N, C-alpha and C positions, 0 to 999 in steps of 0.2 A: 385756271391754273393753280392759284393760291390754295383754293378749295381743295383740288386733289392732292397738291402736296401736303397740306395740313392732315388730310384724311388718311394717307398711307403712314405719315410720321405718327400719328396718333395710334395706328395700327400697330405698328412695330413696338412703340412705348408701352402699350396695353399688355401686349403679348410678351414683353420682355419683364412683366411683373411676377416673378416666382422666386421661392428661396435660393439661397446660394447654394446651388447644386455642385458647383464645380469646387471640389475640396482643395484645389491648389490655392484658392484665395486664402486660406488660413496659414499656410507658410509665408505667403506674401504679407499678410498682416504682421506675423511674428518675426519676420526678418526686416520690416519697417522699424520695428521697436529695438531689436538687436539682432545681429546676423545669427542665425540658427547654424550651430555646428553639431551634427550628429556624432555619437561615440565611434560609429564605424569610419574606415578611411574613405578619403574623397580624393578625386583626381584633382591634379594641378596642371595649370594654375586655376585658382578660384576666382571667377569675375561674376560680380552682381549685375547681369544686364537688365534687371527688371527694377532697378533702384529707384527710379522716379515714379514708375507706377506704383510701387509698394508705398511710396511716401504719400501719394495722392489719396490711395484707397484708405490708408491709415487715418489720414486727416478727417476723411469723411466718416469713417467708423467711429472715431473719438467723439464726433458730435452727435450722430444719432444712430450708433450702431448698425445692425444688420438692416431694419427697415429703411434706413436713410440711404445706406448703400445700394440696397435694391432699386430705390426710387431714382439714384443718381444714374445708375446703370441703364435704366430705361430710358431716362433723358437723353444720355448720350447715344444710345442705339438709335432713337428717333432722329436725333441730329444727323446722325451718320446716312442714314438714308436721305434725309433732305439734301445733303451735300452731294450725294451721287445722282439723285434725281433732277436737280436743279438745272444742269446743263440740257438735260432732255426735255424738261418741260418748258424751257424758255422759248422754244421755237426757233426756227432759223430762217431769216429774213434773206433768202436766195432772190427774191423779187421785191423790189421796193414798192411796186403797184399793190402787192399782197400783204403788205406789212400788217395790216388789221388782223389777217389770219395768222400771225405768227404766234398768239397765245391762244391755248386750247385747254381742254379738259379730257380726262378718260371716261370711257363709259362706264356705267355702273357694273356691268357684267365683268368688264376687265378689273375694275377694282375689287369686286367680289372674289375673283380668280386669285388676285394678288394677297388678298386677306387670308383665303384657305392656304396658300403657300406659306405665307408667314406663320399662321397658326401651326401648321404641321412641323416645321422646323423652328419654333419658338425657343426650344432649348439649346439652340445654336447661340443665342443671346446671352451669354454668360458674363459674369464679371471677371474677365481675363485681359492679359496684356494685349491680346489681338484687338480688344475693343479701342484702345489708343492708337493702335495701327491703322484701323479701318478709318478712325477720325482723321488722322493725318493724311492718309491717302484722299479721302474725299476733299479736304482743303487744296491738297495738291491738284485734284481732278478739276477744281474751278479756277486755280491761280494761274497753273503753269500754261494754259493755253493762251492766257493773256500776256504772260511774260515772254513767251518764245514767239508768238505770232501777232501780239497787238490786237487781240480778239475784242471786238466792240468798243475800240477807241473812239469811232464816231459817234457813237451814242454818248458817250462821256463828253464829247466834245459841246453837244448841245444841252447836257446837264447844266443844272443850276449849281452844282457843286463846283464845275469847272469855272463857271461865269465868276461865281464868288472868289474863288482863288485869284482869279484873272484881276478881279477888281482891288481886292485887298492887297495882294503881294505884287501886282503889277507884273504878272508872269505871262508869258505866251503859253498857248496850249501845249505846245511841245514841251515846255519846262514842267508844266503841270504833270503830263504823262510821264515824263522822266522821273519826277518826284515820287508818284504814285508806284511806279515800277521799282525804284530804288526801295521803297518801304515794302514792296511785295517780295523782293529778292531777300532783304534782311528777315522778313517773317519766315520765308521758306528755310533760310538757312538755320535759324533760330529752332524752328520744328524739328528740322533733320538733327541738330545737335541733341535736342530734348529725346527724341526718337531713338537715339542710339543707346539709351540707359532706360528704355522703356521695354524694348522686346528685340529679339534677334532678326525679326522681320523689317527692321529699318532697311534691309537691303531693296525691299520692294520700292520704297521712294526712289532709291536710286536707279533702278530700272525704269520706273515710270518717267523719271525726268530725262534719261538717257533716250527713251522712246521719243519724247516730245523734241529733244535735240536733233535725234536722227531724221525725223520727219520734217524739221526746220531745214536741214541741209537738202533734203530732197525738193523741198519746195524752192530753194535758192537754185539748185542745179537745173530745175526745169525752166524757171524765169530766165536764167543766163543763156540757156542753150535752146529754148523752144521758140515759137512764133511770136517774140514779144511785140512786134509791130501791131499784131491783131489783138492784143491783149492790154485792156486799159488798167494794168495793175502797176505796182511799185516794185523794183528790183531791192532785195534785201541786202543792204551794204555788207561789204567784208568786216568792217569794224563792229557791226552788230553780231555777226557770226563769232567773232573774236571774244566778245563780251559774254555771249552765251556759253562758249566753250570754258571760259573761266568761272561761270556760274557752276557748271556741271562738276569741274574739277574740285571746287570748294566744296560741293555737296559731297563728293567721294572722300573729302578729306576731314570732313566733321568728326568721325571717330578718334582722330589724333588729338583732337582738342579735349579730350579728356585723359585723366592721368592714367587709366588703364586702357588706352586706346589701342596698343599693341595686342591687347587680348580680346578687344571687341571686334577686330578685323576677322580673325578665324572662326568667331562663335557662330555666324549664320551658316557656314560650310559644315561645321560639326553637326549643327541642328539638321541639315540637309542629309548627312551621312546617316544619322540616327533614324531619319525619317524613311529613307529609302533603302537602308541596309547596305549601303555601298561597299563598306569594308567589313571583313569577317567579323571584327569585334562589335559591329553595329546591328548585325542580323538579328540578334535576340530582342533589341530594342524596338525594332521596326515589326517584328512577328508577334512579340508578347503584350505590347501596349496597345489597348483597344484604339485609342484616338490616332494612332499612327497607321492604323490598317486602312487599305483601300476599301471603298464601298463594296467593290466587287468581291473582296476577300470576305468581308462581313456578310454578305448576302449568300455566298457559297457555304459559309459556315453555320447559316441559320441563325444569325445574331442581328437584332434589329432589323428584321426583314423589310418591313413597310418603309422606314426611312432609307434604308441601303438601296432598296429598289427605285424608290422616288429620286434619291441623290444621283443614281446612275441614269435614270432617264432623263433629268434635266441637265445633267453635265453633258451627256450626248447631244441633247438639244441645242445647248449652247455652243458646242463645238461645231455642229452643222449651221446653226444661225450665223455664226461667225465667218465659217468659209463662204455661205451663200452672200452674205453682206460684203464680203471683199470682192468677191469675183463677178457677182451680177450686177452691183452697183457701179456706175460709171467713175473712172479713176478722177481724182481732182486735177490731173493734167490731161484729161481727155481733150481731143482737138475741138469738139463741138462746143467746149465751155470756155474758149478764148476770151469770150466778152466778159467773163466774171470779174468781179472787182477783187481786190485783196481780202477783205473780210470774208467775202463769200466763198473764196476758195479755201482759206483755212478752216472754216466752219466745216466744209466737206472732208477736209483731212481729218478733222476730229471725229466726224459722224460715221465716215467710210472707211477710215483704216485705224485710227487709235481705239475707238470704241470697240470695234470687232476683235483688234489685236488683244486688247486686256480681257475681254470676255473669253478669248480662246486659252490665254494664260492661265487665268484663274479656274477655268472648267478642267484643265489638265491638272492644276494643283489639288483640285478638289476629288479628282479620280485617283490621285496618289495617296491621300490621306484623307479620312473621314473629317477630322478636325479643320481642314481647310475648305470645307463647303461654306463656311461663313465668309470666306474671301470672294467667293462666286456669287453669292445670293444677292447682294446690293447691285452688283452690276447687271445680273440677269433681270432683276426688276426694273432696272434703269433703261434696259434695251427694250424690254416689253412695253413699258410705258411710252418710249420714244415712238414705237411702231403704232401704238394704238391711239396716239393723240389725234384728236379731231377739233374743228373750229368750236371755240365756245359758243353756247347759245346767245349771249350778250352781242358778242361780236357778229353773229350772223343777223341778228335782230336789227343791230344798228346799221348794218351795210343794206338791208332790205328796206329799212325805213328810209335811208338817205336816197336810193333809186327811186322809190315811190314818190318822194317829195320833188325829186327833178323831173320825173316824167308827167306828173298831174298837177303841178304847183298851181298853174292859173285855174284849171277847171275845179279845183278843190276849194279856191278862194271864192270864185263865183257860186259854186254849190252851197257852201256855208253861209255865204250872204243872204241868197235867196231863201235858204232854209231857215235862217234865223227870223226872217220877216214873216213867214206863214205858219210856222209851228208855234202854237200856244203853249202856255205853262203846263197844261196837263200832258200834252204830248212830248214836252221837253222832259217832265218826270219820267214818263213811260220809257223815252229814249235812254235817259241815264240808267234806269234800272235794268234795261236790256244790255246796256253796254257794260255795266257791272257784271251782269250774268256770264256775258261773253268773256270778259277778262278773267273772272274765276274759272271758267272753263279752260281757257289758255293757260292759267297758272297751274291747275291740278292735272292737266292732261299728261305731262311727263310722268306724273306720280301713278298713272294707271296703264302705262304700258306694260307689256309682257316682260320686257328687257328689265324695267325697274323692279317689277313684281319678283322676277326669277333672283335678281340681286340681292333683294330685301330677304327673300327666304333663305338664301345661303349665308347672308351676314347674321341673320338671327340664329341660324344653326350654329354657326361657328362662335359668336358671342354667349350663346347658351353653354356650350361645352366649355368656354374659357371661364366663365363665371364659375361653374361647377367645380372646375379643377382649382380655381384661387380659393373657393370656400372650404376646400378640404385641408388648406395650411393653416396650421395653428401657430405657425412661427416661421420668420424668415430665415432661420438656420434649419438646414436640412438635416435633421437629427437622424435620420435613416442611413445618412453617409458618414456621418461622424459621431464619435462616441461622447455624447454631450453629458448623459448620466455616468458613465464610466470615468470620464475625465475628472468630473465633480468628486467621485469618490477616491479617485487615485490622490487628488490633492490633500484629502482629509486622512489619508492612510499612505504615507510614503514608505518606500522599500529601500534597503541598503544596496542592492546590487544594480544590474543593468537591465533596461527594459527592451523587449522585442514587440513590434507594433507592425500592422499592416501599412502599407505605403500611403494609402488614401487617408488613414487616420493620422499619420505623422504630424502633418502640419497644424491639425486642430490641438493635438497634444502638446505640441511645443508653443502654440499661442497661449493656452490655457494654463500651462504649468512649465515655464521654461526651465526651472531648477532639475527637472528630470529629463535628461538628454535621451533623444529618441533614437531608433535604429535606422530609419529610412523615411523619407517624405517624397514628395512628388517631384523633386529635382533629380530626375535620373540621370541628367547629362553629367552631374557630379560624381557618379559611380561608374566603376569599371564594369566591363561585360562579365568579367568572372564573377565579381561580387553580385551583380544581378542575377546571373544564372543560378548561383548557389542559394540565393534568397528564394527564387521561385521553386527550386528543388525541394525545399523543405515542404512544399505543399504535397508533393507526391511521397517524398521519402522521409517521413517524420522522425525515422531513428536517427537520420543524420543531425537533424535539430537537436536531439537530446545530447548528442556528443558534443556539438559546437555550443550548446547552452552550459554544459559543464566546464568546457575549457574558457569560455568568455564571460563566465560569472553572470549569466542572464538568469534573474530570479522573478521576472514578471512578464506575462504575456497578454497583449490586448489584440483582440481579433474579432472581425465581424461575423455575426450569425446569418445575415440574410443579404443584404446589399453586396454584392461581388464577394460572395463567400465561396472560396475556393479551398479554405483550410479546414474542411471537414475531416480529413484523415488526420491532420496535426492535433487538432482538438481531441478527437477520439483517443489518439495515443497518450496525450498528456492527461486525459480523464482516468484513463486505466492506470496510469504509473502511480507508483506510492509516493513519488518525489514531488508531485504536483497535484493541486487541488484548486477548485473553484473558488475565488475569493469575492467575485462580484458577476452578477449576471442580470440583465434585462432582456427584453425580446429583441434586442438588436446587436448588442455587443456583449462579450465575455472577457473578465479578468481573471487569469490563472496566475497564482503564485506558488514560487517553490516551498515545499513543506519544510518548516525548520524542526530539525530533530534535537 
């Protein structure tokens, strides 16, 4: 189990090593230093929902700049997958007699398939606020089942930790469990409070907690009205339900513990509106921002065809898998499972109801917008691992050895005694050599199987492509997407008027040269629909920009030439105008200044 977990986490961490391609990271860093205000109007009220994320990445960047930030990002993404895989790889002890089989490992072919999947979607592992959201969800994924259902308390009862607490503090096991749960509640509440100022997706934590609470009510309903006489379980007291309800209410109230809590509450709904285009003013944001568009739309438009097609396939597969898991697996309250114990039943609730439900929700979110696929990926990998787990080789060998010893114990003793008297030293030496040869054969036999060889070929192919792509990076700053050279030139050559820039370049310009106020950056939620529509119109109607530039005192323009270069018409118009000239140009960006007469 530990080896499989480490291998998957290592694969995620390796594939997450690439430059800071998400341009939003730069306005996050700029806002951590000082809130960035564009010279163009913004919507009110202004709330910095990413404040704590920005402070975290700025702290790491100040220590080791972009390379350390990339390494930190890779470590956190590996940790995210560990947290999501951990419940699936522990195994489920539904039968105490088979407890030795509860730990297992995934096959080499399954791991190779997971590695290919992670490699294809490796650019989803960006340094974005969603990284902290996934980290917090992973913690909830492990802690909430224990808080709501008391999952695995019996294991803790036999652990040395509980015995140590009992011996030192003279506490009963119930007191120890209550202390642990109280600390767990404080941890979750603190995480939810932090989460409210990291990303608007903090609402997912509330949804997940409410899901666990709802299933706990379902569990109580069955215990109360089912055939309790045939079930050796324990009824959940009403007092416990009341405490759980209070816990959920406190989670929902966490935004109000911030000074701008009233503005934090509607933020996720505004985000959802602009993601889906529910209101007329939000349609342009859902249609024009690439990350907000569905993989279906991207596929129909011929954009990112391979990734969009694979996203569509995996999301549909996840939906089908969730539905099949829900309807074909026996319900946790099935009549033939009345002999189950409490821990066994709540584990079935988690694996047969909560896991498919969350897989279904994240698959729908990924179909809604391409950027949400990263919410779906760890859950999908976790459920694939859960289905493909098999007993570990060490467990099987231990079990077979114990059976052989029990069946042939006396015969083996007599045989060894007789053999030791008759065999001489020469024969003993030959026997040892033969035994070593057999041991080596057994040790290397798994390496010679077709399954292992196929997995090795696939992994070698993936790692080769990964190392080749990594060797092409000469910097951890994606200079193809941000104006590194242009920003340096602009700092040495200031201008008296206002700046017009592409939205993806705005964050880097604000970070590198905060004295030169920008036109726009990636914080589209701060802009109105009319402003954003007019900004996009400049690309197709460049004469309109010339009029606005005169009225708004714009005397400098910074635009990309290659990546996301939709400004060809505007650049051609400016180049042909006598009022504008090229002040700086490299292979990726151009700076045009107004000609002074």
